[in-house]
N, C-alpha and C positions, 0 to 999 in steps of 0.2 A: 716880660710883657704881660699886660693885664689880660685876663680872659675876656674874650669877646662877649659883650652883653647884647641881648635881644630886646627889640621894642616891647613896650608894655602890652601892645595889642596881641603879640605872640605869646606872652608869658602869663596870660590870665589864669592858667591852672597852677602856677607856681612851679617850683623845681621838682618836688615829689609830694605825692599825696600821703598824709599821715594817716595810717590805718587805725592806730590806737595809741594811748600814752605808753602802754607797755612795749610797743614796737619802737619807741623813739630811740632806744639804745641798741637796737638790733645791728649786728655786724653784717656787712654785705658778703654774700656767699654765692657759690655756683647755683644752689637751689633757688636763691632769690633772682639770680640772673634769668633763669627760665620762667620767671613770672612776668618779665618784661615782654609785652605783646609786640608783634611786628605790625607795622602800619605801612601800607603801600597802595599802589593803583589808585591814586586820588584823581577823580574825575568830576569836573564841574559841569552842571546842566547847561544846556544852550542858553537859558535865560539868566544863568548865574545865580539863581535863587537857592539851589540845593547842590550838595556835594555827596558823591558816593565814594567810598573808600573801602579797602579790605583790611581786616584785622585778623592776625594769626595768633593762636593760643597753643602752647605746648600741652599735649595730651599724653599722659604717662600712666594712665590707670591700667592695671592688670597687664594684659598682653600688648596693649597699645603703646606706641612710641612714635608720634607723628605731630606735625604742625597742622592743626585744623583751622582753616581760614574761611571767613564769611564776609559778605558784603554788608556794610552799614551805610546809612544815609542820615545826613543832618542838614539843617537850614544853613545858609551861608553865614549867619551870625552865630552859629554853634548851638542854636536851640533846636528842640524837637528831634534829637538824635534817636535812632532806633536801629535794631539789627534787621536787615531786609531778608537775608537768606538764612536757612537753618538746616540741620541735619548732620549726619555723621560723615558726610563727604564734603570736601572743600568746595567753595565757590570763589573763583578768582577773575581778574581782568574785567572789572565792571565797566560798561560803556553805555552811555545814554543814547536813546533813540533821538532823531532830530526833532521830534515834537515834545521831548522831555517826559513822555508818559511811561516809558519802559526803561529798564535797565537790563541789558544782556550780560551774560557772564559765562565762564567756562566751568564745567563740573564733570567729574567722572561718576556721578551718581547713577548713571545708567550702565556703567561698566567701563567704557572708554571716555576719553575727554571729548565732550560735545558742547555745542552752544545751547544755552537756555535763555529765556527772558521772563521777566516778572514785572507786573505793574508796580510802580512806585507807591501807589496808594493802597496797595493790598491785593491779596489773591494768591493763588498757587502758581508756582513756576511752570512754564511751558517749554517742553523740549523742542528745539528748532532743527537741529541736525541729529541724525542717528547713523554715525559713520564708524566703521570698524578701525580705521587708520588712526583715529585720535586727532582732534582738531588742536592746532598749536597756537593759532592767533586768528583774529577776525576784525572786521571793521564794517560799520553800518554804511549803506549808501546814503548820499545826501538827502534823498527823498524818503528815506526810511522804509522803502519797499523791498530792499534786498539786503543781504549781508554777504560780504566777500570773506573767505576764510582760507587758511592754509592747512594742508593735511598731508602727511607722508603716505606713500603708497601702502595699502594694507597687504598682508600676506594673502596669497591666493588659496583657494580651497585645497589645491594639490599640495601646497607648501604646509598648510595646517595638518593635513593627513600625514605628510612625511614627518612632521614634528612628532605627532603622536606615535607613529610607528618607528621612531628613532632612526629614520633614514635621512637625518638632517645635517649631513656633512655640508660645509660651506667652503667656497673658494674665496679667498681674500680679494676684494676689489670687484667681485662679480655679483650680479643681481642686487645692486644697491637700490635701497628704497628712497626715491626722490620725493621731495615735498612739492605739491602742486597747488595752484591757485584755483579755487572754486567760487561759484556764486550761487546763492540759494534765495528763492523768493520767500517773503514772509507770509504771503497769502497762499493757503492750501489749494490744491486743485479740486476738481469735482469729486474725487475719491478721498478727499481729506488728507492728501499727502503733499509733501514738499520734496521736489526732486532737485538735487544739487547738480550743477552743470560744471564740468571741468573746463577751465579756460587755457590751461597751459599743458604742454606735453613735451615731446622731444627730449632733449638732454638738459633741460633747465631744472635746477633745484631752487625753488622759490623761497625767499626769506632772507632775513639778515644773516650776514656771514657767521655769526656766533649764535644764531637762533633768534626768534622773535618775529614780529609781524612788520616787515619792511614793505609796506604798500600804501598807496594813496589814491582815493577816488577823485576823478575830475569833478568839479562842482556841479556839472549837469548830469553826472552819473553815466556818461557815455563810455568812459574809459577808466582804466586803472593802471597807474604806474607802479612798477614793482622792481625789487632787486633780486638777482638770482646769481647762483654760483654753479660751477661745473659739477659739484657733488656736495652732499651734506657734511663732508669732513670739515672740521674747523681748520685744517691745514690748508684748505682751498679758498680761504677768504680772499686771497690775492686775485682770484679770478672773478670777483664780484662785478656784475654789470647791471645796466638798467634797461628795461623795456617797457613798452606801453601796450596793453591789450585792449582791443575794441570789445566791449562787453556783449554787444549783440551778435557780432560775427565771429568772435574769437580770434580775429587776425592779430598777430603780434608783430611789432616793429621795434627795432633798436632805437634808443633814445639819444645817446651821446657817444660819438666815436672818439674814445679816449683810451689810452693803454692803462691808465690808473684803475685801481679798484674803486667801484662806485656804489653808494648806498644812500639810505635815508631820503628817498624821493618824496617831495611835497608839492602838490599843485598850488598855484597862487589862487587868491579868491576869484579872479576873473577867468581862470582856467587857461590863460595864455602862456604861462611860464611854469617851469618845474625847478625847484631848488633841489640840490643834492650834494652829497659829500663826495669828494674825489681824493684819493690817497696821493702820496708822492709817487713818482714814477722812476724805477719800479717800486712797487709797494714794499714797505719794510715793517718789521715786527715792532718797531718803536712807535708805530701807529701815528703817522703824520697825516693830516687831512685839511682840506680847505673847501669851504662852501662855494659852489658854482650855481649859476642860473642858466637855463637853456630854454629856448622856445618849445612849447609843448608839442609842436609839429616836428621838432628836431632841428638840428643846426649846430653852429659853433658855440660851445659853452663859454660863459663869461665868469671869471673868478670874482668873488667879493673880497673885501678886506680880510686879511689874515686875523684870526682870533688870537688871543693872548697865548694859549697853550698849544694852538694848532691841533686840537683834538675836539672840535665842536660836535655836539649832538644836536641835530636839527629838531626843534619842537614844532615849528609851523610858521606861517606868515601872519603879519599884522592884517587887520581888517581892511586897510587901505592899500595893501599890496606894496608898501614901501620899505618894509623890514622883514627880515627873516630872523626868528628867535632861536637862540642856541643856548645850551648849557655847557659848562666846563668847570673844572676845578681851578681855583686861583689860590695857589699855596695850600692852605689848610681849610679852605671854605669852598663848598660847591655854590655856584652862582649862575644867574640867568642874565644874558645880554642879548643885544640885537645888532644885526649886521645890515646897514642900509643897502638897498638894492642898487643905489647909484654908485656904490663902491667906496663911499666914505668910511672912516674908521668906526670900529665897533662902539656901541653905546651901552653903558651899564643900565640894567633894568632893576635887578634886585640890589639891595644895599650890602656893603661889605661885612656887616655884622650879623647877617642872617644866613643860615645854612638852608639851601633849597635843593632837594634831590627828588628824583622821580617826577620831574615837572611834566605836566600835560596841559595843553591848550584846549579850551572848550570850542565847540563847533562854531560858535559865532565870533570866536577870536577876540573876546573881550577880557577873559580872565584865565588865570592859570591855577591849577591845583597842584600841590606838592607836599612833601614831608619835610617838617622842620624839627630840629633837635639841637641840643648843645651838649657839652661834655657832662654837665650835671643835670640835664633835662631830657627825659625819654622822648622818643619820636611821637609826633601827632600830625594829623592832617591839617592843612591850612589852605587858604585861598587868598588871592589878591588880583586886583585889576592890573592889566599889563601897562596901561597908560600912566597910572600913578601907583607905584608899588607901595602898598600898605597891607602887609600880611595880617590875616586874622585867623586864629586857631579855630577849627570847627569841630574837632574831636576831643573827647575827654575819656579815652578808653584805658589809660594807665592807672591802675590802682595799686600803688606800691608803698611799702613802709618807709619811714623816714630814716632808713639806715644811711649813714653819711657816706659820701663818696669823696675820694681825695681830690683836692684842687688841681685843675689842669691848666697849664699855661703854655704858650708858644715860646720856644727857646731857639737861639741861634748860636752858632759857633763857626770857627774858621778851620777848614781842613788844611793839611800840610801844604797843599799846592795853592792855597789862597782862596779856594771856593767857599762861598758862604753856604752853610748847611743849616737846615731848619728841622725842628722836631717838636713833638709834644711831650712835655714833662708832667707827669702826675705825681704829686706829693703823697706821702703816707697820710692817712687820716689823723688829724690832730698834730701834724708836723710842726715842730718848733724850729725856727730858723737857726742855723748853725749846727744842728745835730746831724752827725753822719749816720746814714742808714744804708742797708743793703740796696743795690741798684739792679734792676732787671731791664735788659735791653730787648726790644722787640723789633724785628725787621719785617716789613710787609712783603706781599707777594708781587708778582708781575714779570719782570721788575718794574713795569710801568704803573704799579699801584701807587697809592699815596694815602698817608694817614690824614684824616680830616677831623674836624671838631664834632664828632658824633658822640652819642651817649656812651660813656665808658662802662656802664654796668649791664649792658645787654649781653646775651649769651654769645660765646665764641670759645675757641680752644684755649685762649689766653685770657682769663678773667681779671681784667685790669682793676675794677673796683674791689674785687676780693683780694687781690694782691695788695692794694693800698690799705685795706683794712688790716692786713697782717703785718704792716710796718715797712713795706717795700716802697721805694720810689721807682717809677717806671718811665723809661725813656723810649719813645717811639721815633725812630730816625727816618726822615725822608731823604735817603741817600741819593747820590747821583744816579740817574736812571728813572727817578720818580716822575709821575705826572704832576702837573700843577705849577711848574717852574719854568716853562718855556721849552721849545724844541731842543735847543743846544744842551740844556741841562739833562733832558730825557735821553739824549743820545751820547752823553759823556761816558757811559759805561760800555759802549761797543768795543768788542775785543779786549775787554778789561774787567770782566766779572772777577771779583776777588782782589782787585787792585785798588782803584780810587774809592770804590764803595766801602771796601774794608777800612781804609783810612778814615772815611767819613764817620764810620761807627766808632773806631777807637779814639778819634779826636773828640767825639761827642762824650764818650766815657770820661776822657781826661778833663774836659770842660766841667763836667758834673763834679768830678773830684776837686778841681781847683776852686769851685764855688762853695766847697764845704758841705756838699749834699751827699755825695756817694762815698761809701766806705770802700776803699780800694781792695780790701781783703774779702769782700762779699759781693761779688759780681756774678750775674747770670745772664744768659742770652738765649733767645728763642725766635722762631719764625716758621711760617708755613709756605710751602711751594718755593718760590725764589727766596723767601725768608728762610726756608729750610735749607736751601743751597748755601746761603750766606752763613747760617749757623754752623753747618757742617764744615764750611771752609774756615770759619773763625777758629774752631778748635784745632785745626791743623796748623794754624799760624801763631797761636799764643796760648800760654797756660794761665793767663790772668783771670779767666772765668772759672769759678768754682763748680758751675753746673751749666748744662745746656739742654735744650729741648728742640728736637728736629721734627717738624711737622710736614709730611708729604714732600720731603726735600729731594731736589736733584743732587745726587752725590757723585754721579759718574756721567759726564756730558756725552760720551760715546754710546754707552749702553742705553742712556735715556733716549737719545735720538733714534735708536734702533727699535724702541718699544713703545714710545709715546704716540698719541694721536695727532701730534703737531711736529712731524719730523723736519719741517723746514725752518723751525724756530731758531735753534742753535746755529745752524749754518749761516743764517742771516746775521746774528749777533757776533759770530766769530769770523766772518769773512771768508767762508769756504767750508767744504766738507772735511770731515776728520781724516779722510785718506789723503787729502791734499795739504792740510795744515795741522797734522797730527800733534806736533809738539805744543801748539797753541791750546788745543783741546786738553791734552794731558796736564799741562802745567796749571790749568785753571780748574781741575777736578779734585775734589776732596779725596777721592779713592786713590789717586796717584800721589797724594801727599799725606796719607793717613799714618804712616810710620811714626811712632813716638807720641801719638795722641794720648793724653792722660785725663781729660775732662770727663767726669761722669755725665752720661748722655742718655736722655729719654728719647725714644723714637716713636712717633705716632703716624699711622698710615691707614687710609681706607683700602679695603681688600679689592674693591672694584674700581679703583682709580685708573682711568685711561689717560688722563693728562700727565700724571707722574706715576708710572706703575709702581706697585708695591715692592717690586724687586729692587728699586733704588734704596728703599729703607733696609731691606735685608742685606744688601752689600755693605752698608755702613755698620749694621749691627754685628755681622759676623766678623768684620775686621776688628772692631773694638773688643769683642769677646775674646778673640784669639790673641789679643795683646794684653789681656787681663784688665781691661778698663771697665769700671762699673757701668753697665749698660742695661737698659730695659726697653724692649720693643713691644708695642701694643698695636695689634691689627684690629680694625673695626669692620666687621662683616657688613656686606651690602653697601658700604659707603663709597661714593665717588671721590672726586678731588677734595671736596669739603664735607665734613661730617654733618649729616642732615637730620638724623633721628635724635630727638631730645634726650632720651636715656643715654645715648652714646656721647652726645655733646656734654652731658653732665659728667660722664666718666672721664672724658678728656680734660675738662676744667679741673676736676678733683685731683687727677693724677699730676697735673702740672703744679698745683698748689703743694701737693705732698712731696713731689720731687725736689722743688726748690727749698722747701722747708727742711728737708732732710740734709741738704748739702750747704745751705746758707744760714739756717736758723738754729739748727740742733746744737745742744750743749757739747756733744762729742766733737763736732766740727770746730766749735769755738775753742775747746780745750786743746785741739790739735794745733791750732794757730798759736 
C-alpha cells in the first residue's frame, strides 16, 4: 500500500528541514533522534486566533539529562510564533483564560508543581497556587474568576520529621495519599493572598483512572463534574465513578448509577447534560467503553452509538449540543469523529489521511488543536475548524538535517487461522526492490497498544530510522490484541498470550520472506513491556531469530502479578487467579519454557519500574546465563516503565543498534553461516 499523504495545508514545512548542504548525506543516528523536539498540549484560544503549545527539548549538558519543555504561542495561520515561557524549569499543560488574555500552565519552578499564569502579550509569570502536594491538573472556570485543580494529599509535618529522623517505616495499603479537588480564586484577598478551598474529601481519589485531569465545569460555574476512584492505584481503575460537586456549598452527589467504570465527564453547552464514558460490565483490561449521556441532575444514562474501536476518548460537545466529539485509533491512524446525541451512527470529522493526536477543543467549541505527523515528517502543532476539517500547521519548531529516513508503508498478511493482520514496514534507506535484507521485528506494548503512522526518527528504545540507515527492514506488527481494529480483534488474545499473537508475528515474517524482502538467515526481534513479553516468548518457541532484545518484559506471569502495581491485569486476561488456573499461567510464561533457548538476548529494564518490576528481567537474564546463552542485561537507574532521561534513552538506542549489528551484520556471523 502507498504511504498515506497529508494535505498541502499541513505539509507547508516539508518533510525535513535541510540544515546545510554538508548535512544532506548525514546518516540518521540515535544522536539525531534526540534532536527531534516533542510537541504536545496544543490549545486553541477561545477566538481561534492564536494557538499555544508545548515544545520539549532534550538537555544533556554536563550533569543534566532531562526534557526541558516550554510553552510557545503562534497565530492560527502559523505566523508570529514565539516562546512564551522561559527558564531552567519546564512549563507544561498550557490553558487559555476565557477572555484569551492569559495562558495558565504547570511548573515546578517554585519547588513543587504549581499553577502559574502569564499574559500572552508579555510580562512576567505569576504564581497562582503555592501547594506542597504538587498540582497534577487544572481547569479554568467559565468566567475566568477561579481555577479548579487536582492535588494529592501532601505529607504532614509529623511525616516529614519522621522522614528526616529515619522513622519512616510504612505499612502497605495504609496512609494512602489521595488526590483531591480544589478551587482557587484568581483575585487575591485583602492581604494579597489566594486561599485554595478543598471540595472533596472522604474516600474519593479524584482524577482519571490512570492520571490526568478528569473534570468538567458546568457552563454557569456552579458545579464541577469529576471522576474518582477508590484509591490512586492504577489497579483500581475498575472502581471509577462520577460525581458532581456544588462549588459554593461543597455538596457532592453521585451522577450515574451504573456498575461500569465511568470517566471523561463533559458538560453540554447548555449545562443540562453530561457526556461520559462507561466501560463494559464488569470492566475488563481490554478497555471497552461507550459514550453515554445523562441529565446533569442525574437519572438514567442513555448510550450513544458505538464507536468503531469501542475505545473513545471524549474531547467535548459541539457548540449546538448535538454532537459529542471523540478520538480513537482507526487501524494505523489516530482520528477525530463525532457521535450524534440522538443516537445515530458516528460521523467522521478528520480525514483518513491525517494523523491527529492530543486533540483539544477550544472553549467556544469552534476549533480543535492537535499534533500531526507522518512516518517521514516530525510532529508539529496544527489547528482546524470542527465544522469543516481543514488542518493548518501552526508550529515550525523542528530544525533537522536532511538525513534520509526509510520509506514506510502499511502491509497486510494472513495468519494461519485466517485473520487479516496489519503492520508497518520500513524499508532500508536506498532499498532496491528484490534485494534481501536483514529484518527486525518490533512488537508493541499493551497488549492493547498499536503502531500508528508517527514519525519514525523520534527517540525511543528502538531507533527505527537509525536501523533503516544501517540496512535493516523493520516490521512493526499490530498483532491480535491491538487497538485500532475493533473490539473482537482486541480481545482475540484473551487466555492466549503467546498463541495466536505469536502466529501473527511469524506469519508476518514469512510474508516478508515470500515477498523477497527479508533474509531468512538474518532475523531479529524486540519489544517493550508486552512487546518484551512476546520477545521473551518468541525465543522459547523458535530458533529462527539470530538475536533478540527484551525491554521491560513480563517473563513470568505469576511473579509479575505478585509484584506489579496492576495485580488484577493478568487474572482478567487469563480467566482466573494463578492458584485456580495455574497450568494456564505456567504454559504461557517464558520462564517455564526457557529450557533450551539459544538466541543471544539483550535485556533492558528501568530500576524503578513499578508496572513491570526489574525482577522480571533478572529472571530471564539468570536463566539464559546459566544455560550459556549470550546475554546482556542493562539496568537504567531512576527509570520507571519507560526510559525518560535523554542520556539513558541514547544509551538504550545505541545498545540496540550495537547488539543487532553484532549478531546480524558482523563478518564473524556471516562466515559462521
